[in-house]
C-alpha positions as a Markdown table, in Angstrom:
| # | Residue | x | y | z |
|---|---|---|---|---|
| 1 | Met | 26.5 | 4.0 | -99.8 |
| 2 | Gln | 25.3 | 7.1 | -98.0 |
| 3 | Arg | 23.7 | 8.4 | -101.2 |
| 4 | Ile | 21.9 | 5.1 | -101.8 |
| 5 | Ala | 20.5 | 5.0 | -98.2 |
| 6 | Glu | 19.2 | 8.6 | -98.7 |
| 7 | Glu | 17.5 | 7.6 | -102.0 |
| 8 | Leu | 15.9 | 4.6 | -100.3 |
| 9 | Ala | 14.6 | 6.8 | -97.5 |
| 10 | Arg | 13.1 | 9.2 | -100.1 |
| 11 | Val | 11.3 | 6.3 | -101.9 |
| 12 | Lys | 9.9 | 5.0 | -98.6 |
| 13 | Glu | 8.7 | 8.4 | -97.5 |
| 14 | Leu | 7.0 | 8.9 | -100.9 |
| 15 | Leu | 5.2 | 5.5 | -100.6 |
| 16 | Arg | 4.2 | 6.4 | -97.0 |
| 17 | Gln | 2.2 | 9.3 | -98.4 |
| 18 | Gln | 0.6 | 7.2 | -101.1 |
| 19 | His | -1.3 | 4.4 | -99.4 |
| 20 | Gln | -2.9 | 3.1 | -102.6 |
| 21 | Gly | 0.6 | 2.5 | -104.0 |
| 22 | Met | 2.7 | 3.7 | -106.9 |
| 23 | Thr | 4.2 | 2.4 | -110.1 |
| 24 | Ile | 7.9 | 2.8 | -111.0 |
| 25 | Thr | 6.9 | 5.4 | -113.5 |
| 26 | Asp | 5.0 | 7.4 | -110.9 |
| 27 | Ile | 7.9 | 7.3 | -108.4 |
| 28 | Ala | 10.5 | 8.2 | -111.1 |
| 29 | Glu | 8.4 | 11.3 | -112.0 |
| 30 | Lys | 8.0 | 12.4 | -108.4 |
| 31 | Leu | 11.7 | 11.9 | -107.5 |
| 32 | Gly | 13.0 | 13.2 | -110.9 |
| 33 | Lys | 15.0 | 10.0 | -111.4 |
| 34 | Asn | 15.1 | 7.6 | -114.3 |
| 35 | Lys | 13.1 | 4.4 | -114.1 |
| 36 | His | 16.2 | 2.2 | -114.2 |
| 37 | Ser | 17.5 | 3.7 | -110.9 |
| 38 | Val | 14.1 | 3.7 | -109.3 |
| 39 | Gly | 13.6 | 0.1 | -110.2 |
| 40 | Arg | 17.0 | -0.8 | -108.6 |
| 41 | Tyr | 16.0 | 1.0 | -105.4 |
| 42 | Leu | 12.6 | -0.8 | -105.3 |
| 43 | Asp | 14.3 | -4.1 | -105.8 |
| 44 | Ile | 16.5 | -3.5 | -102.7 |
| 45 | Leu | 13.5 | -2.4 | -100.6 |
| 46 | His | 11.4 | -5.3 | -101.8 |
| 47 | Ala | 14.2 | -7.8 | -101.0 |
| 48 | Ser | 14.7 | -6.3 | -97.5 |
| 49 | Gly | 10.9 | -6.5 | -96.9 |
| 50 | His | 10.3 | -2.7 | -96.8 |
| 51 | Val | 7.9 | -2.6 | -99.7 |
| 52 | Asp | 5.3 | -5.0 | -101.1 |
| 53 | Leu | 4.7 | -5.6 | -104.8 |
| 54 | Arg | 1.3 | -6.2 | -106.4 |
| 55 | Thr | 0.6 | -6.8 | -110.1 |
| 56 | Phe | -2.3 | -5.4 | -112.0 |
| 57 | Gly | -2.1 | -6.6 | -115.6 |
| 58 | Met | 1.2 | -5.3 | -116.9 |
| 59 | Ala | 1.5 | -2.7 | -114.2 |
| 60 | Lys | 3.6 | -3.3 | -111.0 |
| 61 | Val | 2.3 | -1.3 | -108.0 |
| 62 | Tyr | 4.5 | -0.9 | -104.9 |
| 63 | Thr | 3.2 | -0.1 | -101.4 |
| 64 | Leu | 5.0 | 0.4 | -98.1 |
| 65 | Ser | 5.2 | -2.8 | -96.0 |
| 66 | Ser | 3.6 | -3.0 | -92.6 |
| 67 | Arg | 6.5 | -4.6 | -90.7 |
| 68 | Val | 7.1 | -5.8 | -87.2 |
| 69 | Pro | 10.7 | -5.1 | -86.0 |
| 70 | Leu | 12.8 | -8.3 | -85.9 |
| 71 | Ser | 13.9 | -7.5 | -82.4 |
| 72 | Ala | 10.2 | -7.7 | -81.3 |
| 73 | Leu | 9.8 | -11.1 | -83.0 |
| 74 | Leu | 12.9 | -12.4 | -81.4 |
| 75 | Ser | 11.6 | -11.6 | -78.0 |
| 76 | Tyr | 8.3 | -13.6 | -78.4 |
| 77 | Thr | 9.5 | -16.7 | -80.1 |
| 78 | Thr | 10.6 | -19.8 | -78.1 |
| 79 | Asp | 12.9 | -20.9 | -81.0 |
| 80 | Leu | 16.6 | -20.1 | -80.7 |
| 81 | Val | 17.3 | -17.3 | -83.2 |
| 82 | Met | 20.6 | -15.7 | -84.3 |
| 83 | Val | 21.3 | -13.2 | -87.1 |
| 84 | Val | 24.8 | -13.0 | -88.6 |
| 85 | Asp | 26.3 | -10.9 | -91.4 |
| 86 | Lys | 28.2 | -12.2 | -94.4 |
| 87 | Asn | 31.3 | -12.6 | -92.2 |
| 88 | Leu | 29.4 | -14.8 | -89.7 |
| 89 | Arg | 29.5 | -12.0 | -87.1 |
| 90 | Val | 26.5 | -12.0 | -84.7 |
| 91 | Leu | 24.3 | -9.0 | -85.2 |
| 92 | Gln | 21.2 | -10.1 | -83.2 |
| 93 | Val | 20.5 | -13.0 | -80.8 |
| 94 | Asn | 17.4 | -13.8 | -78.7 |
| 95 | Asp | 17.3 | -14.7 | -75.0 |
| 96 | Pro | 16.6 | -18.5 | -75.5 |
| 97 | Phe | 19.8 | -18.7 | -77.6 |
| 98 | Leu | 21.8 | -16.8 | -75.0 |
| 99 | Ser | 20.5 | -19.1 | -72.3 |
| 100 | Leu | 21.8 | -22.1 | -74.3 |
| 101 | Ile | 25.2 | -20.5 | -74.9 |
| 102 | Gly | 25.5 | -19.6 | -71.2 |
| 103 | Ile | 27.1 | -16.1 | -71.6 |
| 104 | Asp | 25.9 | -12.5 | -71.7 |
| 105 | Lys | 24.7 | -10.8 | -74.8 |
| 106 | Asp | 27.7 | -8.3 | -74.8 |
| 107 | Gln | 30.1 | -11.3 | -75.2 |
| 108 | Val | 28.2 | -12.6 | -78.2 |
| 109 | Leu | 27.3 | -9.5 | -80.3 |
| 110 | Phe | 29.8 | -8.7 | -83.1 |
| 111 | Gln | 31.7 | -11.9 | -82.4 |
| 112 | Glu | 32.2 | -14.4 | -85.3 |
| 113 | Ile | 30.0 | -17.3 | -84.5 |
| 114 | Arg | 32.9 | -19.9 | -84.5 |
| 115 | Tyr | 34.8 | -17.9 | -81.9 |
| 116 | Ile | 32.1 | -17.2 | -79.3 |
| 117 | Ala | 33.6 | -18.0 | -75.9 |
| 118 | Ala | 30.9 | -20.6 | -74.8 |
| 119 | Pro | 31.9 | -22.4 | -71.6 |
| 120 | Asn | 30.5 | -25.8 | -72.8 |
| 121 | Pro | 32.5 | -27.7 | -75.5 |
| 122 | Ala | 29.3 | -29.1 | -76.8 |
| 123 | Ile | 28.1 | -25.6 | -77.6 |
| 124 | His | 31.3 | -25.0 | -79.6 |
| 125 | Thr | 30.5 | -28.0 | -81.7 |
| 126 | Leu | 27.0 | -26.8 | -82.3 |
| 127 | Leu | 28.2 | -23.3 | -83.3 |
| 128 | Asn | 30.7 | -24.8 | -85.8 |
| 129 | Val | 27.9 | -26.9 | -87.3 |
| 130 | Met | 25.8 | -23.8 | -87.7 |
| 131 | Ala | 28.7 | -21.9 | -89.4 |
| 132 | Glu | 29.2 | -24.7 | -91.9 |
| 133 | Gln | 25.5 | -24.8 | -92.7 |
| 134 | Ile | 25.4 | -21.0 | -93.1 |
| 135 | Ile | 28.3 | -21.2 | -95.6 |
| 136 | Ile | 26.6 | -23.9 | -97.7 |
| 137 | Gly | 23.1 | -22.5 | -97.2 |
| 138 | Ile | 21.4 | -25.7 | -96.3 |
| 139 | Asp | 19.1 | -26.6 | -93.5 |
| 140 | Leu | 19.7 | -29.6 | -91.2 |
| 141 | Glu | 16.8 | -31.9 | -90.4 |
| 142 | Glu | 18.4 | -32.8 | -87.0 |
| 143 | Val | 21.4 | -31.7 | -85.1 |
| 144 | Ala | 22.2 | -33.2 | -81.7 |
| 145 | Leu | 23.5 | -31.2 | -78.8 |
| 146 | Glu | 25.6 | -33.6 | -76.7 |
| 147 | Thr | 24.6 | -32.2 | -73.3 |
| 148 | Asp | 23.1 | -34.0 | -70.4 |
| 149 | Pro | 20.3 | -34.6 | -71.1 |
| 150 | Lys | 20.9 | -34.7 | -74.8 |
| 151 | Arg | 18.8 | -32.3 | -76.9 |
| 152 | Tyr | 17.8 | -32.3 | -80.6 |
| 153 | Tyr | 17.2 | -29.3 | -82.9 |
| 154 | His | 16.0 | -28.7 | -86.4 |
| 155 | Leu | 18.3 | -26.1 | -87.9 |
| 156 | Lys | 17.0 | -23.6 | -90.5 |
| 157 | Val | 19.2 | -21.3 | -92.5 |
| 158 | Val | 17.2 | -18.3 | -93.8 |
| 159 | Pro | 18.9 | -15.8 | -96.2 |
| 160 | Thr | 18.3 | -12.2 | -95.0 |
| 161 | Val | 18.7 | -8.8 | -96.5 |
| 162 | Phe | 19.3 | -5.8 | -94.2 |
| 163 | Glu | 17.9 | -2.3 | -94.6 |
| 164 | Asp | 21.1 | -1.2 | -96.3 |
| 165 | Gly | 20.7 | -4.0 | -98.9 |
| 166 | Ile | 23.6 | -6.1 | -97.5 |
| 167 | Ala | 23.0 | -9.8 | -97.3 |
| 168 | Gly | 23.1 | -11.8 | -94.1 |
| 169 | Thr | 21.7 | -15.0 | -92.6 |
| 170 | Thr | 19.1 | -15.8 | -89.9 |
| 171 | Val | 19.7 | -19.1 | -88.1 |
| 172 | Ile | 16.7 | -20.7 | -86.3 |
| 173 | Leu | 17.0 | -23.7 | -84.0 |
| 174 | Glu | 13.7 | -25.5 | -83.3 |
| 175 | Asp | 13.9 | -27.7 | -80.2 |
| 176 | Asn | 12.6 | -31.1 | -81.3 |
| 177 | Thr | 13.7 | -33.0 | -78.2 |
| 178 | Thr | 10.2 | -33.9 | -77.0 |
| 179 | Glu | 9.2 | -35.1 | -80.5 |
| 180 | Arg | 12.4 | -37.0 | -81.0 |
| 181 | Leu | 12.1 | -38.8 | -77.6 |
| 182 | Ala | 8.5 | -39.6 | -78.3 |
| 183 | His | 9.5 | -40.9 | -81.8 |
| 184 | Asp | 12.2 | -43.1 | -80.2 |
| 185 | Glu | 9.7 | -44.4 | -77.6 |
| 186 | Ile | 7.2 | -45.3 | -80.4 |
| 187 | Lys | 10.0 | -47.0 | -82.3 |
| 188 | Arg | 11.1 | -49.0 | -79.3 |
| 189 | Ser | 7.5 | -50.0 | -78.6 |
| 190 | Arg | 7.0 | -51.0 | -82.2 |
| 191 | Glu | 10.2 | -53.1 | -82.2 |
| 192 | Phe | 9.2 | -54.7 | -78.9 |
| 193 | Phe | 5.7 | -55.5 | -80.3 |
| 194 | Glu | 7.1 | -56.9 | -83.5 |
| 195 | Glu | 9.6 | -59.0 | -81.6 |
| 196 | Met | 6.9 | -60.2 | -79.2 |
| 197 | Ile | 4.5 | -61.1 | -82.0 |
| 198 | Ala | 7.3 | -62.9 | -84.0 |
| 199 | Asn | 8.2 | -65.1 | -81.0 |
| 200 | Met | 4.7 | -65.8 | -79.6 |
| 201 | Ser | 3.4 | -69.4 | -79.9 |
| 202 | Asp | 0.0 | -68.3 | -81.0 |
| 203 | Gly | -1.1 | -67.1 | -84.5 |
| 204 | Leu | -2.3 | -63.5 | -84.8 |
| 205 | Leu | -4.4 | -62.2 | -87.7 |
| 206 | Val | -5.9 | -58.7 | -88.0 |
| 207 | Val | -8.5 | -58.2 | -90.8 |
| 208 | Glu | -10.4 | -55.1 | -91.8 |
| 209 | Ile | -13.7 | -55.3 | -93.7 |
| 210 | Arg | -14.8 | -52.1 | -95.5 |
| 211 | Asn | -17.8 | -52.0 | -97.8 |
| 212 | Gly | -17.8 | -55.8 | -98.0 |
| 213 | Lys | -14.1 | -56.0 | -99.0 |
| 214 | Lys | -11.6 | -57.8 | -96.8 |
| 215 | Glu | -8.1 | -56.7 | -96.3 |
| 216 | Ile | -5.5 | -58.4 | -94.1 |
| 217 | Leu | -3.7 | -55.7 | -92.1 |
| 218 | Phe | -1.3 | -58.1 | -90.2 |
| 219 | Val | -0.6 | -61.8 | -90.0 |
| 220 | Asn | 2.3 | -63.3 | -88.1 |
| 221 | Lys | 4.4 | -66.2 | -89.2 |
| 222 | Arg | 3.0 | -68.5 | -86.6 |
| 223 | Phe | -0.5 | -68.1 | -88.0 |
| 224 | Thr | 0.6 | -69.3 | -91.4 |
| 225 | Glu | 2.5 | -72.2 | -89.8 |
| 226 | Ile | -0.5 | -73.4 | -87.9 |
| 227 | Thr | -2.9 | -73.1 | -90.8 |
| 228 | Gly | -0.5 | -74.0 | -93.6 |
| 229 | Tyr | -1.7 | -71.1 | -95.7 |
| 230 | Ser | 0.3 | -68.1 | -96.9 |
| 231 | Ser | -0.7 | -64.6 | -96.1 |
| 232 | Glu | -1.8 | -64.1 | -99.7 |
| 233 | Glu | -4.0 | -67.3 | -99.6 |
| 234 | Leu | -5.5 | -66.2 | -96.3 |
| 235 | Ala | -6.9 | -63.1 | -98.0 |
| 236 | Thr | -9.1 | -65.2 | -100.2 |
| 237 | Ile | -10.3 | -67.8 | -97.6 |
| 238 | Glu | -13.4 | -67.6 | -95.6 |
| 239 | Pro | -13.1 | -68.8 | -91.9 |
| 240 | Pro | -15.4 | -71.9 | -92.3 |
| 241 | Gln | -12.9 | -73.3 | -94.8 |
| 242 | Phe | -10.4 | -73.9 | -92.0 |
| 243 | Ala | -12.9 | -76.2 | -90.2 |
| 244 | Gly | -13.3 | -80.0 | -90.6 |
| 245 | Lys | -16.5 | -81.3 | -92.2 |
| 246 | Glu | -18.3 | -81.7 | -88.9 |
| 247 | Glu | -17.2 | -78.3 | -87.6 |
| 248 | Lys | -17.9 | -76.0 | -90.5 |
| 249 | Glu | -21.4 | -75.0 | -89.3 |
| 250 | Lys | -20.2 | -74.2 | -85.8 |
| 251 | Val | -17.4 | -72.0 | -87.1 |
| 252 | Arg | -19.8 | -70.2 | -89.4 |
| 253 | Cys | -22.2 | -69.5 | -86.6 |
| 254 | Lys | -19.5 | -68.1 | -84.3 |
| 255 | Phe | -18.3 | -65.7 | -87.0 |
| 256 | Lys | -21.9 | -64.7 | -87.6 |
| 257 | Glu | -22.3 | -63.9 | -83.9 |
| 258 | Met | -19.2 | -61.8 | -84.0 |
| 259 | Gly | -20.6 | -59.8 | -86.9 |
| 260 | Glu | -24.0 | -59.3 | -85.2 |
| 261 | Asn | -22.3 | -58.3 | -81.8 |
| 262 | Pro | -19.1 | -56.4 | -82.7 |
| 263 | Ala | -18.3 | -55.6 | -79.1 |
| 264 | Ser | -18.4 | -59.3 | -78.0 |
| 265 | Ile | -15.5 | -61.7 | -77.6 |
| 266 | Gln | -15.9 | -65.1 | -79.1 |
| 267 | Glu | -13.9 | -68.1 | -78.0 |
| 268 | Phe | -14.3 | -71.7 | -79.1 |
| 269 | Ser | -12.3 | -74.8 | -80.2 |
| 270 | Phe | -12.7 | -77.0 | -83.2 |
| 271 | Trp | -11.0 | -79.5 | -85.4 |
| 272 | Ser | -9.5 | -77.8 | -88.5 |
| 273 | Glu | -7.9 | -79.0 | -91.7 |
| 274 | Arg | -4.5 | -77.6 | -92.7 |
| 275 | Arg | -3.8 | -76.8 | -96.3 |
| 276 | Asp | -1.9 | -80.1 | -96.5 |
| 277 | Gly | -5.0 | -82.0 | -95.2 |
| 278 | Lys | -3.7 | -82.7 | -91.7 |
| 279 | Ser | -6.1 | -82.3 | -88.9 |
| 280 | Arg | -5.3 | -79.8 | -86.1 |
| 281 | Tyr | -7.4 | -78.9 | -83.0 |
| 282 | Leu | -7.4 | -75.1 | -82.7 |
| 283 | Asn | -8.6 | -72.8 | -80.0 |
| 284 | Ile | -9.7 | -69.4 | -81.5 |
| 285 | Arg | -10.3 | -66.1 | -79.7 |
| 286 | Met | -11.9 | -63.2 | -81.6 |
| 287 | Ser | -12.7 | -59.6 | -80.9 |
| 288 | Ser | -13.6 | -56.7 | -83.1 |
| 289 | Asn | -13.8 | -52.9 | -83.2 |
| 290 | Arg | -15.4 | -50.3 | -85.4 |
| 291 | Tyr | -13.0 | -47.9 | -87.2 |
| 292 | Gly | -15.0 | -45.3 | -89.1 |
| 293 | Asp | -16.9 | -47.1 | -91.8 |
| 294 | Ala | -14.8 | -50.3 | -91.4 |
| 295 | Asp | -14.9 | -53.3 | -89.0 |
| 296 | Arg | -11.5 | -54.5 | -87.7 |
| 297 | Tyr | -11.3 | -58.1 | -86.5 |
| 298 | Tyr | -8.5 | -59.6 | -84.3 |
| 299 | Val | -8.1 | -63.4 | -84.5 |
| 300 | Leu | -5.8 | -65.3 | -82.2 |
| 301 | Ile | -5.4 | -69.0 | -82.7 |
| 302 | Ser | -3.6 | -71.6 | -80.6 |
| 303 | Asp | -2.7 | -75.1 | -81.7 |
| 304 | Met | -4.1 | -77.3 | -79.0 |
| 305 | Thr | -3.7 | -80.6 | -80.9 |
| 306 | Glu | -1.2 | -82.3 | -78.6 |
| 307 | Arg | -3.2 | -81.3 | -75.5 |
| 308 | Arg | -6.4 | -82.4 | -77.0 |
| 309 | Leu | -5.0 | -85.8 | -77.9 |
| 310 | Gln | -3.7 | -86.1 | -74.4 |
| 311 | Glu | -7.1 | -85.2 | -73.0 |
| 312 | Glu | -8.8 | -87.7 | -75.2 |
| 313 | Gln | -6.3 | -90.4 | -74.2 |
| 314 | Gln | -6.8 | -89.5 | -70.5 |
| 315 | Gln | -10.6 | -89.7 | -71.0 |
| 316 | Leu | -10.2 | -93.1 | -72.6 |
| 317 | Gln | -7.9 | -94.3 | -69.8 |
| 318 | Trp | -10.5 | -93.0 | -67.3 |
| 319 | Lys | -13.3 | -94.8 | -69.0 |
| 320 | Ile | -11.3 | -98.0 | -69.2 |
| 321 | Met | -10.3 | -97.8 | -65.5 |
| 322 | Arg | -13.9 | -96.9 | -64.5 |
| 323 | Lys | -15.2 | -100.0 | -66.4 |
| 324 | Val | -12.5 | -102.3 | -64.8 |
| 325 | Val | -13.2 | -100.9 | -61.3 |
| 326 | Asp | -16.9 | -101.3 | -61.7 |
| 327 | Gln | -16.6 | -104.9 | -62.8 |
| 328 | Phe | -14.2 | -105.8 | -60.0 |
| 329 | Pro | -15.9 | -108.2 | -57.6 |
| 330 | His | -14.6 | -106.6 | -54.4 |
| 331 | Pro | -15.3 | -103.2 | -52.9 |
| 332 | Ile | -12.7 | -100.6 | -54.1 |
| 333 | Ser | -12.2 | -97.0 | -52.9 |
| 334 | Cys | -9.7 | -94.3 | -53.6 |
| 335 | Tyr | -9.6 | -91.3 | -51.3 |
| 336 | Arg | -7.3 | -88.3 | -50.8 |
| 337 | Gln | -5.1 | -87.7 | -47.8 |
| 338 | Asp | -7.9 | -85.4 | -46.4 |
| 339 | Glu | -10.3 | -88.4 | -46.7 |
| 340 | Arg | -12.2 | -86.9 | -49.6 |
| 341 | Val | -13.4 | -89.7 | -51.9 |
| 342 | Phe | -12.2 | -89.7 | -55.4 |
| 343 | Leu | -13.5 | -93.1 | -56.6 |
| 344 | Val | -15.6 | -96.0 | -55.4 |
| 345 | Asn | -17.1 | -98.9 | -57.3 |
| 346 | Lys | -20.5 | -100.6 | -57.2 |
| 347 | Glu | -19.4 | -103.2 | -54.7 |
| 348 | Phe | -18.3 | -100.5 | -52.3 |
| 349 | Cys | -21.7 | -98.9 | -52.7 |
| 350 | Lys | -23.5 | -102.2 | -52.0 |
| 351 | Leu | -21.5 | -102.7 | -48.9 |
| 352 | Phe | -22.0 | -99.2 | -47.4 |
| 353 | Gly | -25.4 | -98.2 | -48.7 |
| 354 | Cys | -24.5 | -95.7 | -51.5 |
| 355 | Thr | -27.2 | -95.6 | -54.2 |
| 356 | His | -24.7 | -94.7 | -56.9 |
| 357 | Glu | -20.9 | -94.3 | -57.3 |
| 358 | Glu | -21.2 | -90.6 | -58.2 |
| 359 | Glu | -23.1 | -90.0 | -54.9 |
| 360 | Ala | -20.0 | -90.9 | -52.9 |
| 361 | Thr | -17.5 | -88.9 | -55.1 |
| 362 | Gly | -16.3 | -85.7 | -53.3 |
| 363 | Lys | -17.7 | -86.7 | -49.9 |
| 364 | Ser | -15.6 | -87.5 | -46.9 |
| 365 | Leu | -15.3 | -91.1 | -45.5 |
| 366 | Gln | -16.8 | -89.9 | -42.3 |
| 367 | Glu | -20.0 | -88.9 | -44.1 |
| 368 | Leu | -20.2 | -92.3 | -45.8 |
| 369 | Leu | -19.2 | -94.7 | -43.1 |
| 370 | Pro | -20.8 | -95.4 | -39.7 |
| 371 | Pro | -18.7 | -94.1 | -36.8 |
| 372 | Asp | -17.4 | -97.5 | -35.6 |
| 373 | Leu | -16.5 | -98.6 | -39.1 |
| 374 | Tyr | -15.0 | -95.3 | -40.0 |
| 375 | Gly | -12.6 | -95.5 | -37.1 |
| 376 | Ala | -11.6 | -99.1 | -38.0 |
| 377 | Phe | -11.3 | -98.3 | -41.7 |
| 378 | Ile | -8.9 | -95.3 | -41.4 |
| 379 | Ser | -6.9 | -96.9 | -38.6 |
| 380 | Gly | -3.2 | -96.9 | -39.7 |
| 381 | Asp | -3.7 | -94.3 | -42.6 |
| 382 | Thr | -1.5 | -91.7 | -40.9 |
| 383 | Glu | 1.5 | -94.0 | -40.8 |
| 384 | Leu | 0.8 | -95.3 | -44.3 |
| 385 | Leu | 0.8 | -91.8 | -45.7 |
| 386 | Lys | 4.0 | -91.0 | -43.7 |
| 387 | His | 6.0 | -93.9 | -44.9 |
| 388 | Gly | 4.2 | -94.7 | -48.2 |
| 389 | Gly | 4.2 | -98.1 | -49.9 |
| 390 | His | 1.6 | -100.9 | -49.2 |
| 391 | Glu | -0.1 | -102.2 | -46.1 |
| 392 | Ser | -2.4 | -105.1 | -45.3 |
| 393 | Gly | -5.0 | -105.0 | -42.5 |
| 394 | Ser | -8.5 | -106.1 | -41.6 |
| 395 | Ile | -11.8 | -105.0 | -40.2 |
| 396 | Gln | -14.3 | -107.2 | -38.2 |
| 397 | Ile | -17.9 | -107.1 | -39.0 |
| 398 | Tyr | -21.1 | -109.0 | -38.0 |
| 399 | Ser | -23.2 | -110.5 | -40.8 |
| 400 | Ile | -27.0 | -110.5 | -40.7 |
| 401 | Asp | -27.1 | -114.0 | -39.2 |
| 402 | Gly | -25.1 | -112.7 | -36.2 |
| 403 | Ser | -21.8 | -114.4 | -37.1 |
| 404 | Thr | -18.6 | -112.3 | -37.1 |
| 405 | Arg | -16.3 | -112.1 | -40.0 |
| 406 | Val | -12.8 | -110.6 | -40.4 |
| 407 | Val | -12.5 | -108.9 | -43.7 |
| 408 | Pro | -9.0 | -108.3 | -45.2 |
| 409 | Val | -8.2 | -104.8 | -46.4 |
| 410 | Glu | -5.3 | -103.9 | -48.8 |
| 411 | Lys | -4.2 | -100.3 | -49.0 |
| 412 | Ser | -1.5 | -98.5 | -51.1 |
| 413 | Val | -0.4 | -94.9 | -51.3 |
| 414 | Val | -0.6 | -93.2 | -54.7 |
| 415 | Ser | 1.1 | -89.8 | -55.4 |
| 416 | Val | -0.1 | -87.6 | -58.3 |
| 417 | Gly | 2.3 | -85.3 | -60.2 |
| 418 | Asp | 4.1 | -82.5 | -58.4 |
| 419 | Ser | 1.1 | -81.2 | -56.4 |
| 420 | Gly | 2.0 | -83.1 | -53.3 |
| 421 | Asp | -1.4 | -84.7 | -53.0 |
| 422 | Gln | -1.5 | -88.3 | -51.9 |
| 423 | Tyr | -4.3 | -90.8 | -52.3 |
| 424 | Ile | -5.0 | -94.1 | -50.6 |
| 425 | Phe | -6.2 | -96.9 | -52.8 |
| 426 | Ser | -8.0 | -99.7 | -50.9 |
| 427 | Ile | -9.5 | -103.1 | -51.7 |
| 428 | Ile | -11.8 | -105.0 | -49.3 |
| 429 | Ile | -11.4 | -108.7 | -49.9 |
| 430 | Ser | -14.9 | -110.1 | -49.5 |
| 431 | Asp | -17.3 | -112.7 | -50.8 |
| 432 | Phe | -20.5 | -110.8 | -49.8 |
| 433 | Asp | -23.7 | -111.3 | -51.8 |
| 434 | Asp | -26.3 | -108.6 | -52.0 |
| 435 | Thr | -27.8 | -109.3 | -48.6 |
| 436 | Ala | -24.7 | -110.5 | -46.7 |
| 437 | Val | -24.2 | -107.3 | -44.7 |
| 438 | Asn | -26.4 | -104.7 | -43.2 |
| 439 | Tyr | -23.9 | -102.2 | -41.9 |
| 440 | Lys | -26.6 | -100.2 | -40.1 |
| 441 | Lys | -27.3 | -103.2 | -37.8 |
| 442 | Ser | -23.8 | -104.6 | -37.6 |
| 443 | Cys | -21.1 | -104.1 | -35.0 |
| 444 | Phe | -17.5 | -103.4 | -36.0 |
| 445 | Ser | -14.3 | -104.1 | -34.2 |
| 446 | Leu | -11.3 | -101.7 | -34.4 |
| 447 | Pro | -8.2 | -103.8 | -35.3 |
| 448 | Gln | -5.1 | -101.9 | -36.2 |
| 449 | Met | -3.6 | -102.0 | -39.7 |
| 450 | His | -0.3 | -103.9 | -39.8 |
């Protein structure tokens, strides 16, 4: 072994003097050795990194390597590095690895890796895993260190040849904890997003258009349920096809506006036709972004059919009620507990001088009625609102001919929904013609409601 080390040193010294390099034949002649022996020495030096080999045609030229000592590299790297011999005894270890183990360097060097006296049992487990991987010579993509907090490493096993030609192993642990935690967070976020999208009541479609070609990037199950089309069918359908006959042009124009103003947000509602021919009322919200040479569109649809039908029914009921109230022969009013008018009919306007029913809506009774009549009209409202139900009363007025007349008034309390708002619905029982009363010239008594 001593003789081989001396021969290796002679070869290195010879190459140090010949910067341009030498062939095996040249070295054999200089050393007075046969080419077979010199070739074996050069193989050892090349494997250990002491010489470099370059090929020129059939000739192999060897030069001395420019090397940085391993100890210097170990001092600069942030990875955890340990060098062991074929018996798994530690020959070199850097400071980051010693910091992980938690003991001094003297207690680690020349110890077999599995018997290092680390104070933490989790470190023992890690060292045993390292020993097993060195024996089989395989890297580990991830090895977990069960400390608090938990850390994750990528383990590399690098075969190493020492200067004397003896084989060993360099073990490198790359700390991937930050990347692993970031990956886990992304995974959790993605799972949350997928779960949220899967359970949302709205349909979501993401489409990308590149060079005139459309590609569906994402569509959730709800979108296919609302439209009745599969994701494959949606890729071949243009948006106006969803619309009913009377709505196609509106939908086409909205999508055109989106194309002309990519940064805009478009929202509209329309009657659509499902694949099975059923009509649904949809609310659609669209936005888009530019990604390189492609336009990406986000389409969110909500099935508003039931709400729309309820609205139409309520509108119909309102129109019917409005018609009935307007045709009723007696003055009718409905006002909120704060005396804001919600509804009056034509007869009420005739009696109190309103030019139109809508003129009175939203005003207070105090704005509409003369002071004396206002006081008489609301008399008893506080008790009625307190106890609810129905009350009958009267107000006294003077007609144009100077005669007095007691006019019956019927009032009922109406509550709406859960808002807590209460309304008073009143009917003045009268037989006035168009000129029977001029309230601006009349006097009014203030009888109490009873």
